[in-house]
PyMOL Python script that loads the backbone (N, CA, C, O; Angstrom):
from pymol import cmd

cmd.read_pdbstr("""\
ATOM      1  N   UNK A   1     105.682  84.673  85.848  1.00  0.00           N
ATOM      2  CA  UNK A   1     104.701  85.830  86.031  1.00  0.00           C
ATOM      3  C   UNK A   1     103.650  85.686  85.068  1.00  0.00           C
ATOM      4  O   UNK A   1     103.924  85.348  83.916  1.00  0.00           O
ATOM      5  N   UNK A   2     102.361  85.932  85.464  1.00  0.00           N
ATOM      6  CA  UNK A   2     101.274  85.755  84.530  1.00  0.00           C
ATOM      7  C   UNK A   2     101.132  87.073  83.801  1.00  0.00           C
ATOM      8  O   UNK A   2     101.646  88.115  84.204  1.00  0.00           O
ATOM      9  N   UNK A   3     100.388  86.962  82.680  1.00  0.00           N
ATOM     10  CA  UNK A   3     100.209  88.150  81.899  1.00  0.00           C
ATOM     11  C   UNK A   3      99.449  89.224  82.539  1.00  0.00           C
ATOM     12  O   UNK A   3      99.668  90.391  82.212  1.00  0.00           O
ATOM     13  N   UNK A   4      98.541  88.918  83.456  1.00  0.00           N
ATOM     14  CA  UNK A   4      97.822  89.823  84.231  1.00  0.00           C
ATOM     15  C   UNK A   4      98.760  90.721  85.110  1.00  0.00           C
ATOM     16  O   UNK A   4      98.643  91.945  85.171  1.00  0.00           O
ATOM     17  N   UNK A   5      99.696  89.995  85.781  1.00  0.00           N
ATOM     18  CA  UNK A   5     100.544  90.670  86.732  1.00  0.00           C
ATOM     19  C   UNK A   5     101.498  91.424  85.854  1.00  0.00           C
ATOM     20  O   UNK A   5     101.849  92.546  86.222  1.00  0.00           O
ATOM     21  N   UNK A   6     101.959  90.917  84.719  1.00  0.00           N
ATOM     22  CA  UNK A   6     102.952  91.757  83.876  1.00  0.00           C
ATOM     23  C   UNK A   6     102.139  93.016  83.356  1.00  0.00           C
ATOM     24  O   UNK A   6     102.767  94.072  83.275  1.00  0.00           O
ATOM     25  N   UNK A   7     100.974  93.003  83.043  1.00  0.00           N
ATOM     26  CA  UNK A   7     100.184  94.199  82.680  1.00  0.00           C
ATOM     27  C   UNK A   7     100.004  95.116  83.837  1.00  0.00           C
ATOM     28  O   UNK A   7     100.100  96.333  83.680  1.00  0.00           O
ATOM     29  N   UNK A   8      99.770  94.629  84.883  1.00  0.00           N
ATOM     30  CA  UNK A   8      99.574  95.563  86.098  1.00  0.00           C
ATOM     31  C   UNK A   8     100.877  96.229  86.452  1.00  0.00           C
ATOM     32  O   UNK A   8     100.856  97.391  86.857  1.00  0.00           O
ATOM     33  N   UNK A   9     102.041  95.553  86.322  1.00  0.00           N
ATOM     34  CA  UNK A   9     103.386  96.069  86.655  1.00  0.00           C
ATOM     35  C   UNK A   9     103.706  97.129  85.683  1.00  0.00           C
ATOM     36  O   UNK A   9     104.294  98.164  85.998  1.00  0.00           O
ATOM     37  N   UNK A  10     103.261  96.815  84.366  1.00  0.00           N
ATOM     38  CA  UNK A  10     103.601  97.848  83.310  1.00  0.00           C
ATOM     39  C   UNK A  10     102.757  99.121  83.490  1.00  0.00           C
ATOM     40  O   UNK A  10     103.193 100.249  83.259  1.00  0.00           O
ATOM     41  N   UNK A  11     101.641  98.876  83.878  1.00  0.00           N
ATOM     42  CA  UNK A  11     100.738 100.116  84.126  1.00  0.00           C
ATOM     43  C   UNK A  11     101.154 100.803  85.399  1.00  0.00           C
ATOM     44  O   UNK A  11     101.125 102.032  85.454  1.00  0.00           O
ATOM     45  N   UNK A  12     101.533 100.085  86.408  1.00  0.00           N
ATOM     46  CA  UNK A  12     102.025 100.697  87.570  1.00  0.00           C
ATOM     47  C   UNK A  12     103.272 101.598  87.405  1.00  0.00           C
ATOM     48  O   UNK A  12     103.464 102.605  88.088  1.00  0.00           O
ATOM     49  N   UNK A  13     104.101 101.149  86.441  1.00  0.00           N
ATOM     50  CA  UNK A  13     105.229 101.957  86.074  1.00  0.00           C
ATOM     51  C   UNK A  13     104.906 103.337  85.399  1.00  0.00           C
ATOM     52  O   UNK A  13     105.787 104.162  85.157  1.00  0.00           O
ATOM     53  N   UNK A  14     103.716 103.507  85.143  1.00  0.00           N
ATOM     54  CA  UNK A  14     103.330 104.805  84.578  1.00  0.00           C
ATOM     55  C   UNK A  14     102.736 105.739  85.581  1.00  0.00           C
ATOM     56  O   UNK A  14     102.369 106.861  85.234  1.00  0.00           O
ATOM     57  N   UNK A  15     102.627 105.322  86.802  1.00  0.00           N
ATOM     58  CA  UNK A  15     102.126 106.004  87.961  1.00  0.00           C
ATOM     59  C   UNK A  15     103.124 106.873  88.607  1.00  0.00           C
ATOM     60  O   UNK A  15     104.317 106.589  88.506  1.00  0.00           O
ATOM     61  N   UNK A  16     102.747 107.869  89.237  1.00  0.00           N
ATOM     62  CA  UNK A  16     103.701 108.756  89.863  1.00  0.00           C
ATOM     63  C   UNK A  16     104.264 107.962  91.131  1.00  0.00           C
ATOM     64  O   UNK A  16     103.740 106.898  91.458  1.00  0.00           O
ATOM     65  N   UNK A  17     105.225 108.443  91.763  1.00  0.00           N
ATOM     66  CA  UNK A  17     105.866 107.700  92.861  1.00  0.00           C
ATOM     67  C   UNK A  17     104.832 107.611  94.092  1.00  0.00           C
ATOM     68  O   UNK A  17     104.779 106.599  94.791  1.00  0.00           O
ATOM     69  N   UNK A  18     104.054 108.676  94.304  1.00  0.00           N
ATOM     70  CA  UNK A  18     103.115 108.637  95.328  1.00  0.00           C
ATOM     71  C   UNK A  18     101.917 107.627  94.922  1.00  0.00           C
ATOM     72  O   UNK A  18     101.377 106.928  95.779  1.00  0.00           O
ATOM     73  N   UNK A  19     101.597 107.601  93.773  1.00  0.00           N
ATOM     74  CA  UNK A  19     100.529 106.689  93.382  1.00  0.00           C
ATOM     75  C   UNK A  19     101.020 105.236  93.486  1.00  0.00           C
ATOM     76  O   UNK A  19     100.249 104.361  93.880  1.00  0.00           O
ATOM     77  N   UNK A  20     102.292 104.961  93.139  1.00  0.00           N
ATOM     78  CA  UNK A  20     102.891 103.587  93.306  1.00  0.00           C
ATOM     79  C   UNK A  20     102.956 103.157  94.785  1.00  0.00           C
ATOM     80  O   UNK A  20     102.687 102.010  95.141  1.00  0.00           O
ATOM     81  N   UNK A  21     103.340 104.169  95.649  1.00  0.00           N
ATOM     82  CA  UNK A  21     103.496 103.945  96.995  1.00  0.00           C
ATOM     83  C   UNK A  21     102.102 103.620  97.595  1.00  0.00           C
ATOM     84  O   UNK A  21     101.971 102.723  98.428  1.00  0.00           O
ATOM     85  N   UNK A  22     101.116 104.334  97.172  1.00  0.00           N
ATOM     86  CA  UNK A  22      99.711 104.169  97.657  1.00  0.00           C
ATOM     87  C   UNK A  22      99.209 102.645  97.187  1.00  0.00           C
ATOM     88  O   UNK A  22      98.590 101.902  97.948  1.00  0.00           O
ATOM     89  N   UNK A  23      99.540 102.323  95.937  1.00  0.00           N
ATOM     90  CA  UNK A  23      99.250 101.037  95.482  1.00  0.00           C
ATOM     91  C   UNK A  23      99.937  99.899  96.256  1.00  0.00           C
ATOM     92  O   UNK A  23      99.315  98.881  96.557  1.00  0.00           O
ATOM     93  N   UNK A  24     101.183 100.080  96.561  1.00  0.00           N
ATOM     94  CA  UNK A  24     102.028  99.140  97.344  1.00  0.00           C
ATOM     95  C   UNK A  24     101.394  98.986  98.686  1.00  0.00           C
ATOM     96  O   UNK A  24     101.193  97.849  99.113  1.00  0.00           O
ATOM     97  N   UNK A  25     101.061 100.047  99.392  1.00  0.00           N
ATOM     98  CA  UNK A  25     100.479 100.074 100.619  1.00  0.00           C
ATOM     99  C   UNK A  25      99.086  99.280 100.737  1.00  0.00           C
ATOM    100  O   UNK A  25      98.788  98.587 101.709  1.00  0.00           O
ATOM    101  N   UNK A  26      98.278  99.480  99.608  1.00  0.00           N
ATOM    102  CA  UNK A  26      97.059  98.717  99.526  1.00  0.00           C
ATOM    103  C   UNK A  26      97.245  97.284  99.238  1.00  0.00           C
ATOM    104  O   UNK A  26      96.479  96.472  99.758  1.00  0.00           O
ATOM    105  N   UNK A  27      98.246  96.881  98.415  1.00  0.00           N
ATOM    106  CA  UNK A  27      98.531  95.438  98.312  1.00  0.00           C
ATOM    107  C   UNK A  27      98.962  94.899  99.487  1.00  0.00           C
ATOM    108  O   UNK A  27      98.475  93.827  99.846  1.00  0.00           O
ATOM    109  N   UNK A  28      99.930  95.541 100.271  1.00  0.00           N
ATOM    110  CA  UNK A  28     100.400  94.901 101.480  1.00  0.00           C
ATOM    111  C   UNK A  28      99.227  94.785 102.553  1.00  0.00           C
ATOM    112  O   UNK A  28      99.114  93.807 103.292  1.00  0.00           O
ATOM    113  N   UNK A  29      98.449  95.774 102.567  1.00  0.00           N
ATOM    114  CA  UNK A  29      97.181  95.731 103.439  1.00  0.00           C
ATOM    115  C   UNK A  29      96.288  94.622 103.131  1.00  0.00           C
ATOM    116  O   UNK A  29      95.736  93.971 104.017  1.00  0.00           O
ATOM    117  N   UNK A  30      96.140  94.400 101.893  1.00  0.00           N
ATOM    118  CA  UNK A  30      95.287  93.343 101.431  1.00  0.00           C
ATOM    119  C   UNK A  30      95.860  92.019 101.785  1.00  0.00           C
ATOM    120  O   UNK A  30      95.120  91.127 102.201  1.00  0.00           O
ATOM    121  N   UNK A  31      97.226  91.833 101.633  1.00  0.00           N
ATOM    122  CA  UNK A  31      97.877  90.627 101.976  1.00  0.00           C
ATOM    123  C   UNK A  31      97.857  90.383 103.553  1.00  0.00           C
ATOM    124  O   UNK A  31      97.710  89.240 103.985  1.00  0.00           O
ATOM    125  N   UNK A  32      97.997  91.398 104.343  1.00  0.00           N
ATOM    126  CA  UNK A  32      97.976  91.311 105.756  1.00  0.00           C
ATOM    127  C   UNK A  32      96.654  90.812 106.317  1.00  0.00           C
ATOM    128  O   UNK A  32      96.616  90.185 107.376  1.00  0.00           O
ATOM    129  N   UNK A  33      95.459  91.122 105.528  1.00  0.00           N
ATOM    130  CA  UNK A  33      94.144  90.501 105.881  1.00  0.00           C
ATOM    131  C   UNK A  33      94.021  89.008 105.945  1.00  0.00           C
ATOM    132  O   UNK A  33      93.110  88.428 106.535  1.00  0.00           O
ATOM    133  N   UNK A  34      95.120  88.355 105.216  1.00  0.00           N
ATOM    134  CA  UNK A  34      94.956  86.960 105.122  1.00  0.00           C
ATOM    135  C   UNK A  34      96.094  86.318 105.914  1.00  0.00           C
ATOM    136  O   UNK A  34      96.427  85.169 105.625  1.00  0.00           O
ATOM    137  N   UNK A  35      96.709  86.981 106.890  1.00  0.00           N
ATOM    138  CA  UNK A  35      97.792  86.354 107.662  1.00  0.00           C
ATOM    139  C   UNK A  35      97.025  85.506 108.793  1.00  0.00           C
ATOM    140  O   UNK A  35      96.115  85.981 109.472  1.00  0.00           O
ATOM    141  N   UNK A  36      97.498  84.214 108.906  1.00  0.00           N
ATOM    142  CA  UNK A  36      96.863  83.368 109.905  1.00  0.00           C
ATOM    143  C   UNK A  36      97.154  84.014 111.369  1.00  0.00           C
ATOM    144  O   UNK A  36      98.188  84.638 111.609  1.00  0.00           O
ATOM    145  N   UNK A  37      96.230  83.814 112.219  1.00  0.00           N
ATOM    146  CA  UNK A  37      96.294  84.370 113.630  1.00  0.00           C
ATOM    147  C   UNK A  37      97.557  84.023 114.321  1.00  0.00           C
ATOM    148  O   UNK A  37      98.087  84.881 115.028  1.00  0.00           O
ATOM    149  N   UNK A  38      98.141  82.746 114.178  1.00  0.00           N
ATOM    150  CA  UNK A  38      99.384  82.456 114.828  1.00  0.00           C
ATOM    151  C   UNK A  38     100.602  83.229 114.313  1.00  0.00           C
ATOM    152  O   UNK A  38     101.531  83.540 115.059  1.00  0.00           O
ATOM    153  N   UNK A  39     100.561  83.524 113.019  1.00  0.00           N
ATOM    154  CA  UNK A  39     101.682  84.289 112.468  1.00  0.00           C
ATOM    155  C   UNK A  39     101.571  85.696 112.868  1.00  0.00           C
ATOM    156  O   UNK A  39     102.581  86.332 113.168  1.00  0.00           O
ATOM    157  N   UNK A  40     100.292  86.265 112.889  1.00  0.00           N
ATOM    158  CA  UNK A  40     100.090  87.733 113.346  1.00  0.00           C
ATOM    159  C   UNK A  40     100.566  87.802 114.769  1.00  0.00           C
ATOM    160  O   UNK A  40     101.243  88.748 115.171  1.00  0.00           O
ATOM    161  N   UNK A  41     100.195  86.756 115.556  1.00  0.00           N
ATOM    162  CA  UNK A  41     100.666  86.798 116.991  1.00  0.00           C
ATOM    163  C   UNK A  41     102.245  86.738 117.128  1.00  0.00           C
ATOM    164  O   UNK A  41     102.797  87.426 117.987  1.00  0.00           O
ATOM    165  N   UNK A  42     102.926  85.966 116.333  1.00  0.00           N
ATOM    166  CA  UNK A  42     104.338  85.869 116.317  1.00  0.00           C
ATOM    167  C   UNK A  42     104.925  87.197 115.851  1.00  0.00           C
ATOM    168  O   UNK A  42     105.950  87.607 116.394  1.00  0.00           O
ATOM    169  N   UNK A  43     104.322  87.914 114.852  1.00  0.00           N
ATOM    170  CA  UNK A  43     104.801  89.175 114.494  1.00  0.00           C
ATOM    171  C   UNK A  43     104.724  90.199 115.538  1.00  0.00           C
ATOM    172  O   UNK A  43     105.665  90.958 115.769  1.00  0.00           O
ATOM    173  N   UNK A  44     103.564  90.228 116.199  1.00  0.00           N
ATOM    174  CA  UNK A  44     103.451  91.144 117.361  1.00  0.00           C
ATOM    175  C   UNK A  44     104.450  91.004 118.427  1.00  0.00           C
ATOM    176  O   UNK A  44     104.996  91.987 118.928  1.00  0.00           O
ATOM    177  N   UNK A  45     104.728  89.638 118.827  1.00  0.00           N
ATOM    178  CA  UNK A  45     105.729  89.337 119.723  1.00  0.00           C
ATOM    179  C   UNK A  45     107.104  89.829 119.297  1.00  0.00           C
ATOM    180  O   UNK A  45     107.855  90.337 120.130  1.00  0.00           O
ATOM    181  N   UNK A  46     107.456  89.689 118.006  1.00  0.00           N
ATOM    182  CA  UNK A  46     108.749  90.085 117.600  1.00  0.00           C
ATOM    183  C   UNK A  46     108.816  91.676 117.557  1.00  0.00           C
ATOM    184  O   UNK A  46     109.872  92.208 117.898  1.00  0.00           O
ATOM    185  N   UNK A  47     107.828  92.396 117.188  1.00  0.00           N
ATOM    186  CA  UNK A  47     107.765  93.744 117.288  1.00  0.00           C
ATOM    187  C   UNK A  47     108.043  94.259 118.771  1.00  0.00           C
ATOM    188  O   UNK A  47     108.813  95.191 119.006  1.00  0.00           O
ATOM    189  N   UNK A  48     107.371  93.591 119.699  1.00  0.00           N
ATOM    190  CA  UNK A  48     107.446  94.003 121.144  1.00  0.00           C
ATOM    191  C   UNK A  48     108.905  93.624 121.608  1.00  0.00           C
ATOM    192  O   UNK A  48     109.476  94.376 122.399  1.00  0.00           O
ATOM    193  N   UNK A  49     109.507  92.523 121.161  1.00  0.00           N
ATOM    194  CA  UNK A  49     110.850  92.223 121.431  1.00  0.00           C
ATOM    195  C   UNK A  49     111.751  93.216 121.027  1.00  0.00           C
ATOM    196  O   UNK A  49     112.626  93.595 121.807  1.00  0.00           O
ATOM    197  N   UNK A  50     111.632  93.726 119.797  1.00  0.00           N
ATOM    198  CA  UNK A  50     112.580  94.589 119.197  1.00  0.00           C
ATOM    199  C   UNK A  50     112.412  96.000 119.848  1.00  0.00           C
ATOM    200  O   UNK A  50     113.391  96.703 120.099  1.00  0.00           O
ATOM    201  N   UNK A  51     111.136  96.379 120.109  1.00  0.00           N
ATOM    202  CA  UNK A  51     110.973  97.684 120.918  1.00  0.00           C
ATOM    203  C   UNK A  51     111.643  97.642 122.213  1.00  0.00           C
ATOM    204  O   UNK A  51     112.230  98.643 122.624  1.00  0.00           O
ATOM    205  N   UNK A  52     111.602  96.546 122.897  1.00  0.00           N
ATOM    206  CA  UNK A  52     112.220  96.334 124.166  1.00  0.00           C
ATOM    207  C   UNK A  52     113.778  96.469 124.072  1.00  0.00           C
ATOM    208  O   UNK A  52     114.460  97.117 124.866  1.00  0.00           O
ATOM    209  N   UNK A  53     114.258  95.755 122.974  1.00  0.00           N
ATOM    210  CA  UNK A  53     115.734  95.993 122.861  1.00  0.00           C
ATOM    211  C   UNK A  53     116.192  97.447 122.680  1.00  0.00           C
ATOM    212  O   UNK A  53     117.205  97.904 123.208  1.00  0.00           O
ATOM    213  N   UNK A  54     115.359  98.130 121.890  1.00  0.00           N
ATOM    214  CA  UNK A  54     115.695  99.515 121.631  1.00  0.00           C
ATOM    215  C   UNK A  54     115.553 100.393 122.998  1.00  0.00           C
ATOM    216  O   UNK A  54     116.382 101.208 123.403  1.00  0.00           O
ATOM    217  N   UNK A  55     114.409 100.071 123.572  1.00  0.00           N
ATOM    218  CA  UNK A  55     114.296 100.863 124.845  1.00  0.00           C
ATOM    219  C   UNK A  55     115.288 100.633 125.966  1.00  0.00           C
ATOM    220  O   UNK A  55     115.601 101.492 126.790  1.00  0.00           O
ATOM    221  N   UNK A  56     115.765  99.362 125.919  1.00  0.00           N
ATOM    222  CA  UNK A  56     116.818  98.943 126.990  1.00  0.00           C
ATOM    223  C   UNK A  56     118.249  99.397 126.573  1.00  0.00           C
ATOM    224  O   UNK A  56     119.174  99.329 127.382  1.00  0.00           O
ATOM    225  N   UNK A  57     118.416  99.842 125.359  1.00  0.00           N
ATOM    226  CA  UNK A  57     119.716 100.172 124.912  1.00  0.00           C
ATOM    227  C   UNK A  57     120.522  99.091 124.299  1.00  0.00           C
ATOM    228  O   UNK A  57     121.615  99.328 123.785  1.00  0.00           O
ATOM    229  N   UNK A  58     119.948  97.792 124.349  1.00  0.00           N
ATOM    230  CA  UNK A  58     120.668  96.606 123.838  1.00  0.00           C
ATOM    231  C   UNK A  58     120.987  96.830 122.353  1.00  0.00           C
ATOM    232  O   UNK A  58     122.047  96.396 121.901  1.00  0.00           O
ATOM    233  N   UNK A  59     120.094  97.505 121.556  1.00  0.00           N
ATOM    234  CA  UNK A  59     120.423  97.749 120.196  1.00  0.00           C
ATOM    235  C   UNK A  59     120.086  99.264 119.989  1.00  0.00           C
ATOM    236  O   UNK A  59     119.292  99.835 120.737  1.00  0.00           O
ATOM    237  N   UNK A  60     120.683  99.865 119.002  1.00  0.00           N
ATOM    238  CA  UNK A  60     120.517 101.120 118.579  1.00  0.00           C
ATOM    239  C   UNK A  60     119.738 101.348 117.288  1.00  0.00           C
ATOM    240  O   UNK A  60     120.054 100.678 116.305  1.00  0.00           O
ATOM    241  N   UNK A  61     118.784 102.200 117.208  1.00  0.00           N
ATOM    242  CA  UNK A  61     118.125 102.428 115.976  1.00  0.00           C
ATOM    243  C   UNK A  61     118.941 103.207 115.089  1.00  0.00           C
ATOM    244  O   UNK A  61     119.706 104.068 115.524  1.00  0.00           O
ATOM    245  N   UNK A  62     118.805 102.926 113.754  1.00  0.00           N
ATOM    246  CA  UNK A  62     119.526 103.785 112.837  1.00  0.00           C
ATOM    247  C   UNK A  62     118.547 104.413 111.959  1.00  0.00           C
ATOM    248  O   UNK A  62     117.452 103.870 111.814  1.00  0.00           O
ATOM    249  N   UNK A  63     118.874 105.673 111.263  1.00  0.00           N
ATOM    250  CA  UNK A  63     117.914 106.309 110.534  1.00  0.00           C
ATOM    251  C   UNK A  63     117.514 105.533 109.266  1.00  0.00           C
ATOM    252  O   UNK A  63     118.351 104.860 108.666  1.00  0.00           O
ATOM    253  N   UNK A  64     116.307 105.621 108.881  1.00  0.00           N
ATOM    254  CA  UNK A  64     115.710 104.809 107.803  1.00  0.00           C
ATOM    255  C   UNK A  64     116.514 104.891 106.439  1.00  0.00           C
ATOM    256  O   UNK A  64     116.689 103.898 105.732  1.00  0.00           O
ATOM    257  N   UNK A  65     116.981 106.133 106.133  1.00  0.00           N
ATOM    258  CA  UNK A  65     117.789 106.308 104.932  1.00  0.00           C
ATOM    259  C   UNK A  65     119.126 105.368 105.014  1.00  0.00           C
ATOM    260  O   UNK A  65     119.573 104.788 104.024  1.00  0.00           O
ATOM    261  N   UNK A  66     119.656 105.298 106.203  1.00  0.00           N
ATOM    262  CA  UNK A  66     120.855 104.503 106.392  1.00  0.00           C
ATOM    263  C   UNK A  66     120.469 103.093 106.243  1.00  0.00           C
ATOM    264  O   UNK A  66     121.180 102.356 105.560  1.00  0.00           O
ATOM    265  N   UNK A  67     119.396 102.641 106.825  1.00  0.00           N
ATOM    266  CA  UNK A  67     118.979 101.258 106.774  1.00  0.00           C
ATOM    267  C   UNK A  67     118.710 100.772 105.407  1.00  0.00           C
ATOM    268  O   UNK A  67     119.136  99.699 104.980  1.00  0.00           O
ATOM    269  N   UNK A  68     117.893 101.710 104.650  1.00  0.00           N
ATOM    270  CA  UNK A  68     117.547 101.382 103.165  1.00  0.00           C
ATOM    271  C   UNK A  68     118.853 101.205 102.265  1.00  0.00           C
ATOM    272  O   UNK A  68     119.008 100.301 101.443  1.00  0.00           O
ATOM    273  N   UNK A  69     119.760 102.211 102.554  1.00  0.00           N
ATOM    274  CA  UNK A  69     121.051 102.155 101.778  1.00  0.00           C
ATOM    275  C   UNK A  69     121.783 100.776 102.221  1.00  0.00           C
ATOM    276  O   UNK A  69     122.366 100.118 101.359  1.00  0.00           O
ATOM    277  N   UNK A  70     121.755 100.417 103.345  1.00  0.00           N
ATOM    278  CA  UNK A  70     122.360  99.205 103.723  1.00  0.00           C
ATOM    279  C   UNK A  70     121.711  97.954 103.005  1.00  0.00           C
ATOM    280  O   UNK A  70     122.390  97.092 102.448  1.00  0.00           O
ATOM    281  N   UNK A  71     120.382  97.940 103.071  1.00  0.00           N
ATOM    282  CA  UNK A  71     119.695  96.811 102.344  1.00  0.00           C
ATOM    283  C   UNK A  71     119.936  96.819 100.899  1.00  0.00           C
ATOM    284  O   UNK A  71     120.129  95.761 100.301  1.00  0.00           O
ATOM    285  N   UNK A  72     119.936  98.106 100.222  1.00  0.00           N
ATOM    286  CA  UNK A  72     120.155  98.072  98.799  1.00  0.00           C
ATOM    287  C   UNK A  72     121.602  97.599  98.512  1.00  0.00           C
ATOM    288  O   UNK A  72     121.790  96.895  97.519  1.00  0.00           O
ATOM    289  N   UNK A  73     122.601  97.928  99.289  1.00  0.00           N
ATOM    290  CA  UNK A  73     123.934  97.380  99.108  1.00  0.00           C
ATOM    291  C   UNK A  73     123.901  95.829  99.191  1.00  0.00           C
ATOM    292  O   UNK A  73     124.423  95.123  98.328  1.00  0.00           O
ATOM    293  N   UNK A  74     123.268  95.350 100.262  1.00  0.00           N
ATOM    294  CA  UNK A  74     123.213  93.882 100.441  1.00  0.00           C
ATOM    295  C   UNK A  74     122.442  93.202  99.219  1.00  0.00           C
ATOM    296  O   UNK A  74     122.822  92.103  98.813  1.00  0.00           O
ATOM    297  N   UNK A  75     121.454  93.799  98.687  1.00  0.00           N
ATOM    298  CA  UNK A  75     120.711  93.276  97.598  1.00  0.00           C
ATOM    299  C   UNK A  75     121.596  93.337  96.278  1.00  0.00           C
ATOM    300  O   UNK A  75     121.635  92.383  95.500  1.00  0.00           O
ATOM    301  N   UNK A  76     122.279  94.475  96.079  1.00  0.00           N
ATOM    302  CA  UNK A  76     123.097  94.492  94.894  1.00  0.00           C
ATOM    303  C   UNK A  76     124.204  93.559  94.946  1.00  0.00           C
ATOM    304  O   UNK A  76     124.587  93.057  93.889  1.00  0.00           O
ATOM    305  N   UNK A  77     124.811  93.240  96.125  1.00  0.00           N
ATOM    306  CA  UNK A  77     125.996  92.320  96.266  1.00  0.00           C
ATOM    307  C   UNK A  77     125.359  90.879  96.036  1.00  0.00           C
ATOM    308  O   UNK A  77     126.116  90.001  95.622  1.00  0.00           O
ATOM    309  N   UNK A  78     124.074  90.582  96.266  1.00  0.00           N
ATOM    310  CA  UNK A  78     123.501  89.299  96.237  1.00  0.00           C
ATOM    311  C   UNK A  78     123.083  88.983  94.809  1.00  0.00           C
ATOM    312  O   UNK A  78     122.853  87.819  94.484  1.00  0.00           O
ATOM    313  N   UNK A  79     122.984  89.945  93.987  1.00  0.00           N
ATOM    314  CA  UNK A  79     122.556  89.713  92.601  1.00  0.00           C
ATOM    315  C   UNK A  79     123.624  88.970  91.796  1.00  0.00           C
ATOM    316  O   UNK A  79     124.802  89.313  91.896  1.00  0.00           O
ATOM    317  N   UNK A  80     123.271  88.025  91.049  1.00  0.00           N
ATOM    318  CA  UNK A  80     124.248  87.378  90.172  1.00  0.00           C
ATOM    319  C   UNK A  80     124.859  88.251  89.070  1.00  0.00           C
ATOM    320  O   UNK A  80     124.167  89.031  88.416  1.00  0.00           O
ATOM    321  N   UNK A  81     126.093  88.107  88.897  1.00  0.00           N
ATOM    322  CA  UNK A  81     126.638  88.949  87.820  1.00  0.00           C
ATOM    323  C   UNK A  81     126.688  88.101  86.499  1.00  0.00           C
ATOM    324  O   UNK A  81     126.926  86.893  86.507  1.00  0.00           O
ATOM    325  N   UNK A  82     126.468  88.756  85.481  1.00  0.00           N
ATOM    326  CA  UNK A  82     126.360  88.069  84.108  1.00  0.00           C
ATOM    327  C   UNK A  82     127.622  88.265  83.439  1.00  0.00           C
ATOM    328  O   UNK A  82     127.800  87.808  82.310  1.00  0.00           O
TER     329      UNK A  82
END
""", "prot")
cmd.dss("prot")
cmd.show_as("cartoon", "prot")
cmd.util.cbc("prot")
cmd.orient("prot")
């Protein structure tokens, strides 16, 4: 990690939750402007496929809180223990 990134992260840690969320959104938006067209097209196809799966009943949507909790558990279990 560069010193510039470390400084930005340190300063971001002093922001409110809402401000950090806004910053994250802006960073993601900035990154998405640089996605090659073929990758953007593949992403759109995948979103459409997943929507079709939900609409057909092939898969069931779960509440976002449940999904985030599941992701956090997976990440926690994947972290190396010291």
